N, C-alpha and C positions, 0 to 999 in steps of 0.2 A: 796446129794445133795436137792436143794430146785426150786421150780417150778414157773417163772416166767413169768410174758407176756411181750411180744414186741410192739410199742406203734401202729405197725398196726395189734396186735391182736396176732398174734401167740405166744406159749407159750416153752417155753426154757430151760431145766433143767441143772442148772449150780453145780458145784461141791462148795460149800460155805464155804471147805477148802483152792480153790485157791485165794478168797475176799482179794484182796489186800486195795479197797478202792470204799467209795459210795460217791456219789458228787449229790445235786443237782442244777443246771445251769438252766430252772425251771427244769428239765426235769431231772429224774433219770441216772444217768450213771455211771455200776457197774464194774470196773478196776480190772481184773484179775494180778493175779503174772505173766503169761508172756503177758500182756501189752495188751493182747484182751480188745474190751469192748465194755459193751451192753449196752443199750440206752431201761427203761425199764418203762411202763405205775407206778409199785410197787413207792407208797413212800419209803424213806429211811428207815425212821419209821420201813415199813413194812417188811423192806429187811430184818432188825436184828431180828423183830421178826420171821422172817422165820428162821434163820440161828441159832435162840435160838432155836428155838424148836425141831429144826435138832436133833443140839449136845442133850439138852436131850433125844432123842429118842437113840441116837448112845451110849449116858454113859448108859441109863435105861437094854442096851441090855446085858452089860456085866454082 
């Protein structure tokens, strides 16, 4: 799970395994495999870094 910030400042926790696509249009839009979209303030690169850190943490626990 990764924590991201919506444009109005609230945070939401997203299952990183369900991210299908990240677009910068110029706002960053995360599209999940369900089709649900989240517009967030983090950059695409920041989200990729969050996902990588999440996966590292998961794999280090095994």
